[in-house]
Backbone as CSV, one residue per row, in Angstrom:
resi,resn,N_x,N_y,N_z,CA_x,CA_y,CA_z,C_x,C_y,C_z
1,MET,-47.374,75.098,-44.557,-46.009,74.622,-44.514,-45.113,75.608,-45.264
2,TYR,-43.856,75.665,-44.832,-42.898,76.567,-45.456,-42.425,76.019,-46.792
3,LYS,-42.298,76.913,-47.768,-41.809,76.526,-49.095,-40.294,76.550,-49.158
4,VAL,-39.687,77.431,-48.364,-38.235,77.583,-48.347,-37.765,77.638,-46.904
5,ILE,-36.716,76.888,-46.609,-36.074,76.936,-45.305,-34.632,77.327,-45.544
6,THR,-34.179,78.386,-44.882,-32.770,78.752,-44.958,-32.134,78.435,-43.612
7,ILE,-30.912,77.952,-43.671,-30.175,77.633,-42.458,-28.861,78.404,-42.487
8,SER,-28.742,79.347,-41.575,-27.485,80.048,-41.350,-26.871,79.392,-40.133
9,ARG,-25.554,79.355,-40.097,-24.969,78.637,-38.978,-23.588,79.139,-38.636
10,GLN,-23.247,78.871,-37.392,-21.906,79.092,-36.910,-21.091,77.855,-37.291
11,TYR,-19.824,78.036,-37.556,-18.977,76.909,-37.922,-19.061,75.822,-36.841
12,GLY,-19.295,74.592,-37.260,-19.348,73.460,-36.347,-20.701,73.229,-35.697
13,ALA,-21.712,73.980,-36.090,-23.032,73.852,-35.460,-23.895,72.771,-36.111
14,GLY,-23.425,72.147,-37.186,-24.171,71.050,-37.801,-25.235,71.469,-38.786
15,GLY,-25.062,72.608,-39.425,-26.056,73.084,-40.384,-26.288,72.126,-41.535
16,GLY,-25.217,71.568,-42.063,-25.343,70.613,-43.165,-26.051,69.344,-42.743
17,THR,-25.712,68.854,-41.566,-26.338,67.630,-41.045,-27.831,67.834,-40.846
18,ILE,-28.192,68.942,-40.247,-29.604,69.236,-40.007,-30.327,69.485,-41.327
19,GLY,-29.659,70.166,-42.253,-30.253,70.404,-43.567,-30.561,69.108,-44.296
20,HIS,-29.624,68.151,-44.257,-29.858,66.853,-44.906,-30.952,66.063,-44.198
21,TYR,-31.021,66.173,-42.882,-32.085,65.509,-42.130,-33.447,66.049,-42.561
22,LEU,-33.551,67.372,-42.651,-34.813,67.988,-43.073,-35.140,67.645,-44.523
23,GLU,-34.118,67.556,-45.361,-34.309,67.177,-46.761,-35.015,65.823,-46.844
24,ASP,-34.543,64.862,-46.072,-35.143,63.526,-46.078,-36.551,63.529,-45.491
25,ARG,-36.721,64.220,-44.382,-38.013,64.228,-43.696,-39.092,64.995,-44.443
26,LEU,-38.715,66.103,-45.064,-39.698,66.984,-45.702,-39.754,66.826,-47.216
27,CYS,-38.898,65.961,-47.751,-38.820,65.749,-49.210,-38.627,67.070,-49.954
28,MET,-37.632,67.819,-49.523,-37.297,69.096,-50.137,-35.902,69.004,-50.730
29,GLU,-35.618,69.842,-51.711,-34.298,69.871,-52.336,-33.307,70.572,-51.410
30,TYR,-32.126,69.985,-51.262,-31.075,70.529,-50.403,-30.033,71.245,-51.265
31,LEU,-29.695,72.467,-50.886,-28.714,73.252,-51.631,-27.719,73.902,-50.677
32,ASP,-26.464,73.788,-50.996,-25.449,74.544,-50.273,-24.404,75.017,-51.266
33,LYS,-23.269,74.368,-51.333,-22.239,74.799,-52.283,-22.636,74.548,-53.733
34,ALA,-23.660,73.758,-53.969,-24.127,73.536,-55.347,-24.552,74.860,-55.986
35,ILE,-24.958,75.804,-55.174,-25.364,77.115,-55.678,-24.180,77.811,-56.348
36,ILE,-22.982,77.594,-55.818,-21.794,78.218,-56.396,-21.584,77.745,-57.830
37,LEU,-21.791,76.462,-58.065,-21.610,75.922,-59.413,-22.594,76.543,-60.391
38,ARG,-23.839,76.664,-59.979,-24.847,77.278,-60.845,-24.549,78.752,-61.078
39,ALA,-24.131,79.429,-59.999,-23.821,80.857,-60.115,-22.606,81.082,-61.000
40,ALA,-21.603,80.235,-60.880,-20.402,80.363,-61.714,-20.771,80.237,-63.187
41,ASN,-21.650,79.304,-63.470,-22.092,79.112,-64.846,-22.820,80.358,-65.362
42,GLU,-23.708,80.915,-64.551,-24.467,82.091,-64.969,-23.587,83.334,-65.091
43,ALA,-22.570,83.437,-64.219,-21.684,84.605,-64.256,-20.547,84.433,-65.248
44,GLN,-20.516,83.275,-65.895,-19.455,82.937,-66.838,-18.076,83.047,-66.188
45,VAL,-18.000,82.482,-64.971,-16.772,82.425,-64.202,-16.400,80.960,-64.091
46,SER,-15.113,80.644,-64.167,-14.714,79.239,-64.051,-15.078,78.724,-62.661
47,VAL,-15.433,77.463,-62.599,-15.812,76.847,-61.325,-14.646,76.933,-60.342
48,GLU,-13.433,76.732,-60.824,-12.258,76.799,-59.953,-12.128,78.183,-59.313
49,SER,-12.322,79.210,-60.120,-12.252,80.580,-59.597,-13.368,80.829,-58.590
50,ALA,-14.557,80.347,-58.895,-15.699,80.551,-58.002,-15.474,79.870,-56.660
51,VAL,-14.984,78.652,-56.690,-14.737,77.914,-55.440,-13.634,78.600,-54.644
52,LYS,-12.608,79.045,-55.333,-11.502,79.736,-54.656,-11.996,81.023,-53.995
53,MET,-12.821,81.790,-54.714,-13.372,83.027,-54.146,-14.278,82.735,-52.964
54,ASP,-15.035,81.653,-53.051,-15.937,81.298,-51.962,-15.164,80.932,-50.706
55,GLU,-14.036,80.267,-50.884,-13.259,79.828,-49.733,-12.511,80.973,-49.069
56,ASN,-11.984,81.892,-49.882,-11.184,82.962,-49.299,-11.081,84.121,-50.280
57,VAL,-11.804,85.178,-49.997,-11.729,86.374,-50.840,-10.997,87.442,-50.042
58,PRO,-9.839,87.893,-50.522,-9.129,88.960,-49.823,-9.991,90.213,-49.719
59,PHE,-9.823,90.969,-48.649,-10.683,92.140,-48.428,-10.509,93.197,-49.509
60,ASN,-9.354,93.259,-50.152,-9.132,94.289,-51.166,-9.285,93.761,-52.589
61,PHE,-9.776,92.555,-52.758,-9.853,91.934,-54.085,-10.656,92.788,-55.056
62,GLY,-11.864,93.140,-54.709,-12.721,93.901,-55.604,-12.193,95.299,-55.866
63,PHE,-11.682,95.962,-54.840,-11.168,97.307,-54.989,-9.941,97.328,-55.893
64,ALA,-8.981,96.454,-55.617,-7.748,96.430,-56.404,-8.034,96.085,-57.861
65,GLN,-8.903,95.115,-58.081,-9.205,94.726,-59.451,-9.956,95.841,-60.174
66,SER,-10.888,96.497,-59.475,-11.715,97.496,-60.152,-10.924,98.737,-60.538
67,LEU,-9.787,98.995,-59.910,-8.949,100.120,-60.317,-8.470,99.969,-61.757
68,PHE,-8.272,98.725,-62.187,-7.738,98.471,-63.516,-8.795,97.978,-64.495
69,ASP,-10.010,97.852,-64.045,-11.055,97.285,-64.884,-12.308,98.146,-64.759
70,PHE,-12.401,99.178,-65.602,-13.501,100.125,-65.475,-14.786,99.671,-66.153
71,TYR,-14.711,98.639,-67.014,-15.867,98.239,-67.794,-16.531,96.968,-67.298
72,ASN,-15.840,96.181,-66.509,-16.396,94.927,-66.001,-16.377,94.936,-64.483
73,LYS,-17.403,94.354,-63.912,-17.411,94.212,-62.463,-16.319,93.232,-62.058
74,PRO,-15.750,93.384,-60.859,-14.813,92.378,-60.369,-15.507,91.017,-60.299
75,LEU,-14.723,89.968,-60.435,-15.290,88.623,-60.454,-16.119,88.317,-59.221
76,ASN,-15.672,88.742,-58.043,-16.434,88.414,-56.838,-17.808,89.088,-56.839
77,GLU,-17.916,90.284,-57.409,-19.219,90.951,-57.497,-20.128,90.237,-58.495
78,LYS,-19.556,89.825,-59.629,-20.334,89.075,-60.617,-20.847,87.777,-60.012
79,LEU,-19.971,87.092,-59.301,-20.352,85.819,-58.706,-21.433,86.013,-57.649
80,PHE,-21.296,87.034,-56.803,-22.309,87.287,-55.778,-23.653,87.626,-56.407
81,ALA,-23.639,88.455,-57.457,-24.887,88.809,-58.142,-25.537,87.574,-58.756
82,ALA,-24.718,86.722,-59.376,-25.255,85.494,-59.972,-25.779,84.556,-58.896
83,GLN,-25.056,84.444,-57.785,-25.494,83.585,-56.676,-26.813,84.095,-56.108
84,THR,-26.947,85.401,-55.999,-28.197,85.998,-55.513,-29.354,85.635,-56.441
85,GLN,-29.137,85.717,-57.746,-30.190,85.368,-58.698,-30.565,83.893,-58.611
86,VAL,-29.570,83.033,-58.453,-29.846,81.596,-58.327,-30.676,81.338,-57.067
87,ILE,-30.310,81.960,-55.967,-31.053,81.772,-54.709,-32.475,82.291,-54.859
88,LYS,-32.665,83.432,-55.511,-34.013,83.965,-55.715,-34.859,83.031,-56.584
89,LYS,-34.244,82.433,-57.607,-34.979,81.481,-58.450,-35.468,80.300,-57.620
90,PHE,-34.600,79.778,-56.765,-35.015,78.667,-55.905,-36.064,79.126,-54.900
91,GLY,-35.947,80.361,-54.409,-36.940,80.897,-53.483,-38.308,81.011,-54.126
92,GLU,-38.340,81.412,-55.374,-39.609,81.526,-56.090,-40.201,80.157,-56.397
93,LYS,-39.334,79.222,-56.737,-39.791,77.858,-57.032,-40.272,77.165,-55.764
94,GLY,-39.534,77.369,-54.670,-39.893,76.776,-53.390,-39.462,75.325,-53.252
95,ASN,-39.941,74.703,-52.185,-39.665,73.307,-51.876,-38.163,73.032,-51.774
96,CYS,-37.440,73.920,-51.048,-35.996,73.729,-50.922,-35.490,74.182,-49.559
97,ILE,-34.329,73.645,-49.221,-33.589,74.000,-48.018,-32.253,74.546,-48.495
98,ILE,-31.936,75.765,-48.108,-30.681,76.383,-48.529,-29.829,76.629,-47.292
99,VAL,-28.646,76.037,-47.295,-27.723,76.189,-46.175,-26.658,77.213,-46.556
100,GLY,-26.542,78.257,-45.741,-25.527,79.276,-45.954,-25.811,80.155,-47.148
101,ARG,-24.748,80.675,-47.752,-24.783,81.490,-48.959,-25.543,82.810,-48.764
102,ASN,-25.784,83.229,-47.518,-26.497,84.469,-47.216,-27.952,84.421,-47.691
103,ALA,-28.474,83.213,-47.829,-29.838,83.033,-48.347,-30.891,83.658,-47.434
104,ASN,-30.647,83.655,-46.136,-31.632,84.237,-45.215,-31.846,85.725,-45.496
105,THR,-30.789,86.434,-45.833,-30.908,87.861,-46.145,-31.496,88.067,-47.532
106,ILE,-31.043,87.272,-48.488,-31.513,87.401,-49.864,-33.014,87.124,-49.964
107,LEU,-33.500,86.175,-49.165,-34.914,85.781,-49.228,-35.743,86.318,-48.058
108,LYS,-35.262,87.348,-47.395,-35.963,87.839,-46.202,-37.377,88.342,-46.486
109,GLU,-37.635,88.796,-47.692,-38.953,89.322,-48.049,-39.912,88.250,-48.574
110,TYR,-39.445,87.039,-48.766,-40.273,85.983,-49.345,-41.249,85.416,-48.318
111,ASP,-42.492,85.270,-48.741,-43.488,84.654,-47.877,-43.231,83.152,-47.805
112,ASN,-43.790,82.526,-46.825,-43.676,81.078,-46.655,-42.232,80.603,-46.564
113,SER,-41.387,81.404,-45.914,-40.010,80.982,-45.707,-39.702,80.990,-44.211
114,LEU,-38.862,80.062,-43.831,-38.431,79.931,-42.440,-36.921,80.092,-42.422
115,HIS,-36.439,81.008,-41.599,-35.005,81.270,-41.514,-34.510,80.818,-40.142
116,ILE,-33.550,79.919,-40.158,-33.020,79.318,-38.933,-31.560,79.701,-38.793
117,PHE,-31.139,80.032,-37.567,-29.729,80.239,-37.285,-29.312,79.217,-36.237
118,LEU,-28.253,78.477,-36.526,-27.742,77.469,-35.615,-26.411,77.923,-35.039
119,CYS,-26.265,77.743,-33.747,-24.980,78.035,-33.132,-24.574,76.855,-32.238
120,ASP,-23.297,76.737,-32.030,-22.745,75.683,-31.191,-22.593,76.248,-29.789
121,ILE,-23.473,75.860,-28.883,-23.463,76.423,-27.525,-22.335,75.852,-26.666
122,ARG,-21.643,74.852,-27.205,-20.528,74.269,-26.437,-19.309,75.152,-26.462
123,LYS,-19.284,76.138,-27.327,-18.092,77.008,-27.443,-18.158,78.172,-26.498
């Protein structure tokens, strides 16, 4: 049996619904935006900032900020690095379903993982 299931999805394809269904059926921990909260804590970024960055990060955010900040990584890079570490910790622990958050790429080398992509064929 798989220790980790990642679900990548197209908007409206029901990734969250299917993830919760599998959570109940397989008795696995379900993770999606909860990862942002853990990552924000580890990156020492406010939850409000982390949620805002997750919802909409301008394409020039990191570049513009890094021009004036030579000693610290831009917040979005810190948050992504922290989110990656949180996902890897869950991947090592296993027994979880991770929806989104680029988990399929982050955990591509992990054994006993199943990576699913859902799309809405009605579109």
